[in-house]
C-alpha positions in Angstrom: 54.8 109.0 46.1 55.1 107.5 42.6 58.8 108.7 42.6 59.3 107.3 46.3 57.5 103.8 45.1 59.9 103.7 42.1 63.4 104.2 44.1 61.7 101.2 46.7 61.7 99.0 43.4 65.2 100.2 42.4 66.9 98.7 45.5 67.4 95.0 45.4 66.4 94.3 49.0 63.2 96.5 49.2 62.1 95.4 45.6 62.3 91.7 47.0 60.5 92.6 50.2 57.7 93.8 48.3 57.6 91.3 45.6 57.4 88.6 48.6 54.4 90.4 50.0 52.9 90.3 46.7 53.5 86.4 46.2 52.4 85.5 49.5 48.8 87.7 49.1 48.5 85.6 45.8 49.2 82.1 47.5 46.4 83.3 50.5 43.9 84.4 47.5 44.4 81.3 45.7 43.7 79.0 49.1 40.8 81.4 49.8 39.1 80.1 46.9 39.7 76.1 47.4 36.4 74.9 49.0 36.5 72.9 52.3 36.3 69.1 50.3 32.4 67.9 50.1 31.0 71.2 50.7 28.1 72.0 48.3 28.7 75.1 46.8 25.1 75.6 45.4 24.0 75.4 48.8 26.5 77.8 50.1 25.7 80.3 47.3 22.1 80.1 48.8 23.4 81.0 52.5 25.2 84.6 51.3 22.7 85.4 48.7 21.5 88.7 49.2 17.7 87.5 48.6 17.9 85.5 51.1 19.3 87.8 53.6 18.2 87.5 57.4 19.3 88.0 60.7 21.3 85.0 60.8 23.1 85.8 57.5 23.9 89.2 58.6 26.4 87.3 61.2 28.1 85.5 58.7 28.5 88.7 56.7 30.4 90.0 59.6 32.5 87.1 59.9 33.2 87.2 56.4 35.0 90.5 56.3 37.5 89.4 59.0 37.9 86.3 57.1 39.0 88.6 53.9 36.0 87.0 52.0 36.9 83.6 52.5 34.0 82.7 54.3 31.8 83.1 51.5 33.5 80.2 49.7 33.9 77.9 52.7 37.5 77.6 51.8 40.3 75.8 53.9 40.7 79.6 55.4 37.5 80.4 55.8 38.2 81.8 59.6 41.5 83.7 58.1 43.5 85.1 61.1 40.5 86.1 63.3 41.1 83.4 66.1 44.8 84.6 66.6 43.8 88.3 66.7 41.2 87.1 69.2 44.0 85.3 71.0 46.1 88.5 71.0 43.7 90.6 72.5 43.0 87.9 75.2 46.9 87.9 75.9 47.1 91.9 76.1 44.0 91.7 78.6 45.4 89.1 80.8 49.1 90.3 81.0 48.6 93.2 83.6 46.5 90.5 85.6 49.2 87.5 85.6 52.5 88.4 87.5 53.8 85.7 85.0 53.0 86.8 81.9 53.6 90.8 83.0 57.4 89.5 84.0 57.9 88.1 80.4 56.7 91.1 78.6 59.6 92.9 80.7 62.2 90.6 79.6 62.3 92.2 76.1 62.5 90.3 72.7 62.9 86.9 74.2 60.0 87.5 76.3 57.8 88.8 73.8 58.9 85.4 71.7 57.3 83.7 74.5 54.1 85.5 74.7 53.7 84.9 71.2 54.2 81.2 71.5 51.4 81.2 74.2 49.2 82.9 71.7 49.6 80.4 68.8 48.7 77.8 71.3 45.5 79.7 72.3 44.6 80.2 68.8 43.9 76.5 68.5 41.4 76.0 70.7 39.6 79.2 69.7 39.9 78.4 66.1 38.3 75.2 66.8 35.5 76.8 69.1 35.0 79.5 66.0 34.7 76.8 63.7 31.8 75.4 65.6 30.1 78.3 65.8 30.2 79.6 62.1 29.1 76.0 61.0 26.2 76.3 63.6 25.0 79.7 62.4 25.1 78.3 58.6 23.1 75.4 59.6 20.3 77.4 61.0 20.7 80.1 58.0 17.7 80.0 55.7 17.1 78.1 53.2 16.2 75.0 55.7 18.3 71.6 55.9 18.2 70.3 52.5 17.3 66.4 52.2 20.4 64.1 52.6 22.6 66.8 54.4 24.3 66.9 57.5 24.1 69.1 60.3 26.2 71.5 58.6 23.7 72.2 56.0 26.4 72.4 53.5 28.0 68.9 53.0 26.7 66.2 50.7 27.1 62.9 51.8 26.4 61.5 48.1 29.4 63.6 47.5 32.7 61.3 46.5 34.8 63.8 48.5 32.1 63.8 51.4 34.2 63.7 54.7 33.0 64.0 58.6 32.4 67.4 60.6 35.0 66.5 62.9 37.5 66.3 59.7 36.1 69.7 58.7 36.7 71.2 61.4 40.4 70.1 61.6 40.3 71.3 57.9 39.3 75.2 59.1 41.8 75.0 62.4 44.5 74.0 60.0 43.6 76.6 57.7 43.7 79.2 60.1 47.3 78.1 61.2 48.2 78.2 57.4 47.0 81.8 57.1 48.8 82.6 60.3 52.1 81.2 58.8 51.9 83.4 55.8 51.2 86.3 57.6 54.4 85.6 60.1 56.5 85.2 56.6 55.4 88.5 55.6 56.5 90.4 58.7 59.5 88.7 58.7 60.7 88.8 54.8 58.0 91.0 53.5 56.7 94.7 54.1 53.9 95.4 56.9 52.4 93.6 59.3 51.6 90.3 57.9 48.3 89.0 59.8 46.6 92.8 59.3 48.2 92.6 55.2 46.4 88.8 55.0 43.0 90.7 56.1 43.8 93.5 54.0 44.4 91.5 50.6 40.7 89.8 51.4 39.1 93.3 51.6 40.7 95.0 48.6 40.1 91.9 46.3 36.2 92.2 46.9 36.3 96.0 45.8 36.1 95.4 41.7 32.8 93.0 42.5 31.2 95.8 44.8 31.9 98.6 42.5 30.6 96.5 39.5 27.0 96.0 41.1 27.2 99.7 42.2 27.9 100.6 38.4 24.9 98.3 37.2 22.6 99.9 39.4 23.2 103.3 38.2 25.9 105.6 37.3 24.6 108.3 40.2 24.7 105.5 43.0 28.4 104.6 41.9 29.2 108.5 42.4 27.6 109.1 45.6 28.9 105.8 47.1 32.1 106.7 46.1 32.1 110.1 47.5 30.8 108.5 50.6 33.6 106.3 50.7 36.4 109.2 50.5 34.8 111.3 53.0 35.0 108.2 55.2 38.7 107.6 54.3 39.7 111.1 55.0 37.7 110.9 58.5 39.7 107.7 59.4 43.1 109.1 58.3 42.3 112.3 60.5 41.3 109.8 63.4 44.0 107.2 63.2 47.0 109.9 62.7 46.0 112.8 65.3 47.8 113.0 68.5 48.7 115.4 71.4 52.0 116.0 72.1 53.2 116.1 75.3 56.5 118.2 75.9 59.2 116.1 77.8 62.3 117.9 79.1 65.6 115.9 79.8 67.6 117.5 82.9 71.4 118.1 82.3 74.0 115.6 83.9 77.6 116.4 84.3 80.3 114.1 84.6 83.9 115.5 84.6 84.1 118.2 82.5 81.2 117.1 79.8 77.6 118.0 80.2 75.2 115.2 79.1 71.4 115.5 78.3 69.5 118.7 78.6 67.7 117.9 75.5 63.7 118.3 75.1 61.1 116.2 72.9 57.5 115.1 73.4 55.1 112.1 73.9 52.8 111.7 71.3 49.5 110.3 72.5 47.3 109.0 69.6 43.6 110.4 69.5 43.0 106.5 69.0 45.5 104.6 70.3 42.9 101.3 70.3 43.0 100.9 66.4 39.9 98.5 64.9 40.5 96.7 68.5 37.0 98.0 70.0 34.9 97.3 67.1 36.6 93.6 67.1 35.5 93.4 70.7 32.2 94.8 70.3 31.2 92.4 67.1 32.2 89.3 68.8 30.3 90.0 72.1 27.5 91.3 69.9 27.6 87.9 67.9 27.4 85.4 71.2 23.9 86.1 72.0 22.7 85.4 68.4 25.0 82.4 67.9 24.0 80.6 71.1 20.2 81.2 70.3 20.6 80.2 66.6 21.4 76.6 68.2 17.8 76.4 69.7 15.7 77.8 66.4 14.8 74.3 65.4 14.1 73.1 68.8 11.0 71.2 69.3 10.2 73.1 72.8 7.9 75.8 71.2 8.6 78.6 73.8 12.4 78.0 73.5 12.3 78.1 69.9 10.0 81.3 69.7 12.5 82.8 72.5 15.3 81.6 70.2 13.9 83.2 67.0 13.3 86.3 68.9 16.5 86.7 70.5 18.1 86.4 66.9 16.4 89.0 65.5 16.6 91.2 68.3 20.6 91.1 67.4 20.1 91.3 63.7 23.2 93.0 62.5 20.9 95.3 60.4 18.3 96.3 63.3 18.5 99.7 65.3 18.5 97.8 68.4 21.6 96.2 67.4 23.1 99.7 66.0 22.4 101.3 69.3 24.1 98.8 71.4 27.0 98.5 68.8 27.9 102.4 68.8 27.9 102.2 73.2 29.8 99.0 72.9 32.4 100.6 71.0 33.0 103.8 72.9 33.1 101.7 76.3 35.5 99.3 74.7 37.8 102.1 73.2 38.2 103.7 76.8 39.0 100.2 78.5 41.1 99.0 75.8 43.2 102.5 75.8 43.4 102.4 79.5 44.8 98.6 79.7 47.5 99.3 77.2 48.4 102.8 78.3 48.7 101.4 82.1 51.3 98.6 80.6 53.2 101.4 79.1 54.2 102.7 82.4 55.4 106.4 80.9 55.7 108.2 83.9 58.3 105.7 85.4 59.9 105.5 82.3 60.5 109.1 82.1 61.8 109.3 85.5 64.2 106.3 85.2 65.6 108.6 82.1 66.0 111.9 83.7 62.8 113.2 82.1 60.0 115.3 83.1 56.9 117.3 81.8 57.5 121.0 82.5 55.3 122.3 85.4 54.7 118.2 86.4 56.1 116.9 89.3 57.9 113.4 88.6 56.1 110.0 89.5 52.5 109.9 90.7 51.3 113.5 89.5 53.0 112.9 86.4 50.9 109.8 86.1 47.7 111.3 87.0 48.2 114.2 84.2 49.2 111.9 81.6 46.0 109.3 82.3 43.7 112.4 82.5 45.3 113.9 79.1 44.8 110.3 77.4 41.0 109.9 78.6 40.2 113.3 77.2 41.7 112.9 73.8 40.4 109.3 74.1 36.6 110.9 73.8 37.0 112.2 70.5 38.7 109.0 69.2 35.9 107.0 70.8 33.4 108.9 69.7 34.8 108.7 65.9 35.3 105.1 66.2 31.5 104.9 67.0 30.4 106.8 64.1 32.5 104.9 61.8 30.4 101.7 63.3 27.0 103.1 62.8 28.1 104.2 59.0 26.5 100.8 57.2 23.3 101.5 59.4 23.2 105.2 58.2 23.6 104.5 54.5 20.9 101.7 54.8 18.8 104.2 56.0 19.5 107.0 53.3 19.5 104.6 50.3 16.1 102.5 51.9 17.8 99.3 51.4 18.3 96.2 53.3 21.7 95.6 51.7 25.0 96.6 51.7 25.7 99.5 49.3 28.9 100.7 50.7 32.0 99.8 48.6 33.7 98.9 51.6 32.0 98.2 55.0 33.6 100.8 57.6 35.1 98.5 59.5 37.0 97.2 56.5 37.6 100.6 55.6 39.3 101.1 58.9 41.2 97.9 58.3 42.3 99.0 54.9 43.4 102.8 55.7 45.6 101.6 59.2 47.3 98.8 57.0 48.2 101.4 54.2 49.2 103.6 56.8 51.4 101.4 58.6 53.0 99.8 55.4 53.9 103.3 54.1 55.6 104.3 57.3 57.5 101.2 57.3 58.6 101.9 53.6 59.2 105.6 54.6 61.6 104.5 57.2 63.6 101.9 54.8 63.8 104.9 52.3 65.0 107.3 54.9 67.7 105.0 56.0 69.2 105.2 52.1 68.8 108.8 52.1 65.7 108.7 49.4 62.8 111.1 50.0 59.7 108.9 51.2 56.2 109.2 51.0 55.5 111.7 53.9 57.0 115.2 53.4 
C-alpha cells in the first residue's frame, strides 16, 4: 500500500489531485473553527460540556457528527453538508414517483446535472429549516437562558459583533453552501467523493482529542476501546464489501462471417447497498419529535410543559427506548431504500436489451422476480448488520456503565470513515491501473 501511494505521488496529475484534496480539507477545517459573529463561546462550551449532558444535548452531539464537528464551535459551517444529503435523499425517493424526474434521470449526464441543480435549490430551504431547528435545541438546552441573551441562548447582545437571529440563519445557510462548494471542488479536481470527504475530515479531526481523553482515564480503557474500534472496522469492511455475484450469459450474434458476444460475466449485488443512508433516515425522523417538543419545554401551560419534557426524555439519545426504535427503523429503512434504488436500476430490462440472461431464468418478469428475491434475502444480513452498528454506542455505554461516549469514533462516524476510505482507495486504484501501476488491492 505504501509503495502504491509513493507511485501515486510520483505522478504529477495524481499528486496534484491528492494535494488539492488535502488543501480543501484544511480550508474547511479552518472555516469550522470560525464561530458565527456574536456567539458567546463560554455559553456554547457549557452546552456541549459532558457534565451538563441531558436529553436535548444528546441530539446536538448526533448533529455534530454530521457537521464534521463544526456544530460544537457553532461555526459558519455548523450544519456542514447535511442539508444537501437530506435533499439528495428526497430527490432519490421522488424520482420514481414523478415522471418528469424519471425522464431526466434517463437523459444521461445532462439529466443528472439538472437533477443535481434541483437538489441544490432544495438544499437552501432545508438548510434554513435545520438552522432554526438546531438553534431551537440549543435554546432549550441546560443551563437555562442567561440574563441578557436572546432566544438563541448563545448570542450576547452586548457583543460588538451582535447580529440578529435572522442574520445568523443566513450565515449558517451561506456556510452550508460554502461547504457544499468545497465538496464539489474535491469531486471535480481532487480524489474521492467531495461531500463524503468533507464529513470524513471532520470526524477524523476529532480522533486525537478522543484518544487523549481515553488515555487520561487509563491505559487499559484506551486499549479496550482501540480493540473494539478495530473489530468494528473489520466488521464494517466485510459488510460494505460483501456481495452476491449473479452469473450472466450473453448470447452469440452472427453478422455475416463474424460472431459477436457469447461472453459471461456477473452482477455484483451488494449485501449493504444502502450504505449509511438508513442511519441518516432513522436519526432524522427520531430527532423530529424531540425537536418539536423542545419548543414547548418552557411553556406557561403546565400540562403542555410536562408533556413536552416527557417526550424529550422519551427520545433521549442515551435511552433504551430510543435504541430499540433506532434499531427497528434502521432495518426498515435499509429494506425500503434498497428496494427503491434497486427498482430504479431496472436490471432485468437492461440485460434483455443487451442480449444477456441469467442461466436457468427466463428473461423479463421472471428475471425481475428472481433478482428482487435475491436482493431482499441478502439485504437481511446488511440490515441486521447496520442495526448492530447503530446499537454499538448503547452497548459500550452499558458495558462501561458511563453515560458519556467512550468510543474513539461513533459507530455512525466509523461507517462514514470506512466507506469514504474504501471509495477513495478504489478511485486511486483505478487511476494507478490506467497507468500500469500495481494498486492497493491485490
